[in-house]
N, C-alpha and C positions, 0 to 999 in steps of 0.2 A: 283671414277673417272669414267665416262662412258667410254666403250671401243666401239671404231669404228670396224663395221662389213668389211669385204670384199666389199660388195655391197657401203658402206659408202665411203670407200677409193677409189673404181673405179669411184664412182660419182664425188668425189671431182678433182680426176686427170683429169675427163673429162671435169671440168669446168677451169681448168688452161691452159691460151692461151702457145701455143707451140711458145714462141718467144725466141730470143737471150738474153741470161742472166737470163731466168728463170729456176729455179729447183726445184723439190719436193722432199722433205727427211724427215724421220722420226723424229718425236720429241716428246721426254716423251711418247712414245706408241701410238701416234697420227700421224699427218703429218701437215708439213708445206709447203708453197709454197714461193719461195724467188726470188727476183730480185735483182742482183748484191749485193747477200749477205744479204740484208734485207728483212725481211718477210712481205709480204702483204697479206696472207690469210691463214687460219687454220683451221685443222678440230679438233672438240673436240665431241667426240660422233658422232652422227649424225650431228650436228652443224656445219655450216661453218661461220667462222668470216672473217670480213674484215677491213682492214686500210684504211681509206679513209679522204678526207679533211673535214673540219668543214663544209660546206655547205652541202656535200653529207650525213655527218654524222647526220645531222639534218634532211634532209630527210629520212633517214632509221629510225630514231627513230620515226618519225611521223606514219611510216609504220608500228610500232611495234616492232622493233629490239631491242633486249637486250644484255646485257653483255655477253662478250665470254670468256670462260674458267671456271674453277671452281669457285661456287657460292661464296666461302668464299674468293677467291683471283682473280677476273677476270682480264685479260690482258688490262692493259690501253691502251686507243687508238682503242680497235677493238670492232665491234659490231658483233654479230650473226646475220645472215639474217633470216628474219622471215620464218616460215615454209610454209607461204602461196605463198612464191615466187617461180614461176615455173623454169624450167631448163634454159630457153632463157634469164630470167630476171636475175638469178642467175650469168650466164656466163657473163653477163653485169656488174653487180656488181663486180665481181672478176676481171675483166678487168679494171673497174673503180680504183680499188685498187691496181693493178699492175701499171698503168698509173701514180698515184699519189706517189706512193713508188719509183717509177723509177727515180724520180726527187731527191731523196736523196742521198748524196754522197755514193759510194761503201763501205761497210763494208771492212776493212783490218782485214784480218786474224791474231789473235795473234800467235806470235812465241812461242813455249815452248814445 
């Protein structure tokens, strides 16, 4: 499993919008960005994955986006931003993912 460097983690955090309901937390040695408890973006090694609507997903695939997560078990519904995407464009994609996932019902914490 690829390991995210401190630089990768700092870059990821810098792309996540600082708005109400959003938090970044560790996830399996990587980072995930959540809105109302639902993950909208994640870090896997140096790759940034986003969960977007179908139209945006098709656009990202045309740009060369690939699966997100381990090769043998990618995360369904997420795509890794192409390496050719610059910082401003990456931040815009992360925001699109946040806006999309913010429409989901809030995750309810399991008691236990």
